[in-house]
N, C-alpha and C positions, 0 to 999 in steps of 0.2 A: 789348718793341717788336719787331714783325716787319718784315722788309725786303720790301716788295711787289714790287720790281723790281731789276734790276741798276743799280748806280751808275756802272759803267764798262763799255764794250764792249771788244772785243779790240783795237781801234785805240788807244783812250785808256788802256788798261791798260799803263802804262809805268813805268820807273824814275824816281824823283824827282818824281812828280806824284800827288797824291791830291785827292779832292773836298773832304775835311775836314782841312786841315793842322792841326797842333798846335804850340803854343808853350808852353814850360815851362822850368824850371830857370833857368840863367843865360843867358836870351835865346836858347835853342836852338829852332829851327823845324824841323819834320819834315814832309815831304810837300809842301813849298811851293816846288818848283822846283829842288831839288838833292838829292843823295844824301849821307848822313852816315855815317861809320864808327861801328860799335858794337863796342867791344872787350870781350871776355868772358874771364874769367880764373879760375884755381883755385889755392888755396893749397896749399903742401906740407903733408904730414902731420907730426905730432909737432913742431910749432913753436908759438911764441907767436902765436896766431891774430890778435890785435889788431895786433901789430907787423907781422905778415906782410901784412895788408890795407893797413896804412899805407904800407909799403914799396912794394907793388904800385902803389897809387894814385899815390904820388909819382913813381915811375919812369915810369909811363904819361904823366902830365901833363908831366913834364920832357921826355920824348921828343917829345910832341906839340908843345910850344913850340919845340923845336929844329928840327923839320922843317916848321914853318909851318902846323900844323893849327889851323883857326879854329872848326870845328864838330865836336863829338865827344860821343858817349854812352858812358858806362861801364855795364856790367851786372855786378852782384854777384849771383851765383846761390848763395845760401846752402846749406849742407849740413845733414845730420841732426845733426852735431856741435854746430852753433850752436843748434839747436832744443832741445838738452838744457839750455842755459843761456841764457835769452832776454835776459839783459843783454848778451850778445855781439851780438845783433841790433841793439840800441840803439847800442852802442859802435862797431861796425863801420860802420854807416850814418852815424853822427855824425862820425866821424873822416874818412870819405871826403868827406862834404859840406863839411867845413871846408877840406880840400885843394882841392876844386873851386871853392869861393868865393875862395880865395886866388889860384888861377891865373886865374880869370875876371877878378878885379880887377886883377892885375898884368900880364896879357898880353892882355886884351880878348877872351878866348876865349868861345865860346858852348858851354856844357856842360850835360849832363843825366845823371841817375843813375837807372837802373832797378834795383830790388831784386826778385829772384825768391825767393819763399818755397817751400821744398820741401814736398811732400806726404808727411807722416810717418805717415799713417793705416795701420793694419793692418786690411784689409778682411775678415779672418777673424774679427774680434771682433764681438760683438753690437752692433747699431745702428751699424756701421761706425766704431767707435772714436771716440765723441763727445769724449773727453778730448783726443785728438790734434787733432780738428777745431777745438776751442776754442783749443787752443794755437796752431794755425796762424793763426786770426783774431787772436789777441793779437800774434803776430809781425808781421802786416800792420799792426796799429795802431802798434806800436813803430817799425817802419821808416818809417811815415808821419810820426810825431811827430819823428823824428830826421833827416829830410832827403831821403828818397826822393822822386823826382819822378814815377816810374812804378812801379806794382805789377804783378807778373806771377806766374804759377805754371805748373807742368807737372803738372796734376792726373791722378789715377790711377783715378778711378771707372770701373768696368767692366773693369779690367785683369785681375782674377782669372779672369773668363770668357774674355776675349780671348786670354790666354795658352794656355788649354786649346784654344780653337777654332783658333787660327792654326797650332799644331803639327799639327793634324789636317786643315788646309785646309778647315775646316768653315764654309761661308759663312753658314749659319743661325746658328751660334753667334757669328760675327763681327758679324752684323747685330744680334743681341740685345745684344751687349756695347756696340756703338757707338750703336745707335739707341734703346735703352731705358735700360740701366744708366748709361752715360756721360752721356747727356742729363739724366737725373734728377739725377745728382750735380753736373753743371755748373750746373744751374738753382739748386740750393741754395747751392753754394759761391760762385758769382759774385754771387748776391744779397748775400752778406755782404761780399765784396771791394769791390763797388761802394759799398755803404753806408759802409764804412770810408774808402774813397777820397774820397767826397763830404764826409764829416764833417771830413776833414783837408785838403781842398783840393788833393789830388794826383790824378794821372791813373790810372784803372783801365786797364791796358795790354791784356792779352790772355793767353790760355792757349796751350798747345801740345799737340798729339796725339802728342808724341814717343814716349810709352809704347806707342802703337799703330802709327802710320804708320812711325816710324823703327825700331821693332822688326821690322816686316815688311820694311823696306828692308834691314836687317842680315841677316835670315834669307835674303833673296833673294841677298845677296852680290853679287859682281861678275859678270863674264860666265861664270864657271865656279864650281863648288863651291857651288851654291845649294841651300838646304834647302827653300825653297818656290819656286814659279814666279814669274818677274819680273812677269808680268801680274797675278798675285794681289796682289803688293805694290803695284802701280799702282792696282788697284781699291780696295784698302784705303785708300790715300792719298786717293782721291776720296771715299770714304765718311766719312773723318775730318772733312771740311770742315763737314758739318752739325753735328757735335758741337762743333767749335771756334767755330762761329758763335754758339752759345748765349751765350758770354761777352758778345758785342756786343748780342745781343737783351736781355740783362739790364742793359746800360749801359756796357760797356767801350768805350773810345774809340781804342784803339791807342796807340802803335805795336805791332802784333802781334809776338809773340815769335819770335826768329830761327829756332829749330829747328822751327817749325811750317811745314813746306813747303806745307801746305795753305793758307797765307796768300794765295797767288795767287788762289785761289777766293774766300776771305773778302774780299779787297780788291775784287774785281770786284763783290761783292754790296753791301758797306758803303760803299766809297769811302774808308775810313779808311787811314791810312798803315801800312805793314808793314815789319818787319825780316825779312831773309832771310839765308841762308847757303848756301855752295856750295863752290867750290874751296878756299877758305881754311878750311873746316871739316875738311879732310883731316887736320889736326892731331889731331882727335878721332875721326873715323870716315871710312871710304871711302864713295863713292857714285858714281852714274852721272849726276849732275845738277849738275856743277860750274859751268857757265856759265848755264844756262837760268834758274836761280832768281834771277839778278841782273837779268834783263830787266824785272822789275816791282817791284824793291825801293825802299824809301825810306831804310832803314838797311841797311848791309851789314856782316855780322858774321862772326866766325871760329869760332863754337861755343866750346868750352872749350880753353884752353891753360894748362898748369900753370906755376907759377913755377919753371922750371928754367933753368939757365944754358946759353945757346947762344953761338956765336961772336959774334953781333951784339948780345948783351945777354940779358936774361932773356926768357923766352917771350912774355909779354904785350906788352912794348914792341916786340919784333920783329914780332909779328903785327899790332900797331897800324900799324906802318909799311907792311906789305903791304896792309892794308885801305885806308890813306890813298891809296896809289898806284892801287889799283883804283877808288876813288871819284873821284879826280882825272880819270881817263879818262872816266868816266860824266858828270861835271859839265862837262868840256870839250866832250863831244858835245852836251850840252844848250845850252851857250853858243854853239856853232858851228852850231846848227840841224841836227845830225846824230843826234839821239836815235833817230829811227826806224831809221836805218841800223845803229847799234850794237845796238839792241834786236833787230833781225832777225839780226844776226851771233851774238849771245849765244843766241838761241833756236835758230837753225838748226844751230849747232855741236853741240847735244845732242839735239835733238827726235826724230830718227829712230834714235838709237843704242840706245834702250831704252824700253819702255813707261812706266817710272817717270819718265823725263824728258818723254815725250810728254804725259802728263796735266798737266804743269806749264806747258805752252805756253799763251800767252794765249788762243788760239782754243779749245783744249780746256777750259781753266779756265772760260771764260765760258759754254761749253755746259753744264758741270757746275753752274755757278752758276745758270744759267737753270732747270735741273731742280730745284735746291733751292728757289728762290723760288716755283716753281710747285707745290711739294709741299704736301699738305694737313696733314701733321703731321710731327714729327721722325723717326719710324721710317720712314714712307713715303719721305721725301726722302733719308734715309740709303741705303736700298736702291736707290732710283731713281738716285741719283748714281753708285752702283757699276755699275748697268746701263748708264747713259750712257757711262761710261768704257769698259766692256767692248765696247760696240757701236762706239765710235769707234776703239778699238784694233784690233778685228778687221777694220774696213773700211780701215785704213791700210796699204797694201801696202808702203810704204817702210820699215816697221819690220822687215820680213824676219825674222819670228819662226820659230823652229824647230818641228818637228812636235810635240814634246812640249808646248811652250808653246801652240800652236794647239789641240791636243787638250784641254788643260785649260781654255783660254779658252772653248771651246765648251761645256764642262760647267758652268763657273761662270756663263756667260751664261744658260744654260737654267735654272739654279737661281735666279738673280736674277729672271728673268722670271716664274718660278713664284711667288716670294715677293712680287712686286708685286701679286699677286692676293690680297687680304685678308691683308696682312702681319702684323697683330696676332694673328690666330688662329694663323697658322703659327709665328710666333716664340714665342708662349706655349705651343706644344706641346713646347718644350724640357723 
């Protein structure tokens, strides 16, 4: 299914509101008038993994009940270790579901469980490692059978070319990786994920271009010590939206995955609810988009936090409390009729500090979204969305980019303009 038009304009693209709210799990509603915390956690190594996940889940739900959380989503992002023994996928999902049902029944909480299956494929193998692909599909099935409410993945198709291209700041290679290889892989993979989800009555959530957009973000670094220009990282982020949209074109329904910062564009196009992360993701990585990503979220996440002891408790329960108080402010703004004011504050606090934040603002995101829905095919819309981002960045004087950034921006803008003329012929020249 293609999306012929934007579902949300820049005014209606706000936190806690989606065109197509979701209800699943133990009475949890997403995108229906409020923002919900989504806590994401990581087990310690060299422990009994089943016991570790059981302990994490119990501690999270206990803390949630103590501080009055009524709506909460847990995300279990499985690792390659669990994929070596698929009984772990069944057991970990099942024991978490049992704890969720217990707390929902005893405390009247509305709870949901997202399970994210890792992409374990070795793309250097012939036919892109079909054994690993089949194993991933089996893991999705086991998670669905044992209590997952939402299925997600951070897929890696096209990553092998993207890594080569981003190191060389090669916009042609980046375009081919995101607009051809990644698109092709997303189409096949999400066809299977949606099939599994539909067969088991669970929600096909969404993908994340973490391996692309977040790689570029990390390489751009902070205000100093950057390996690639910040404007290139911003342009890559815009280009990833076309690739992540494919999941929804194949039947995904959201909520989109937290580390997909491109979700702001995807939400504008689809109207589906999205998870986002920002300042609370500092536990996993640094960024220059701490507040602006909250302006359009339906779930508010922390990225990954390990099960390590802090003064306030173990990491996941501590970050759950932080997320809770963040979402309380957002929900109080909605209740008091001040959502627009808070949205503007969250946006303006980051928007002009860096081009990576600028492209996540509702106004720019909807412009990129418009470019995508008007595109004639996936490759064309991938390249055109990068050009739209580049043109908007260069025209925004309040960004105050340095000479080196402006010089590179001019070069990449010219290259993208050239690629827009018969993109398939130029990309296939690689």
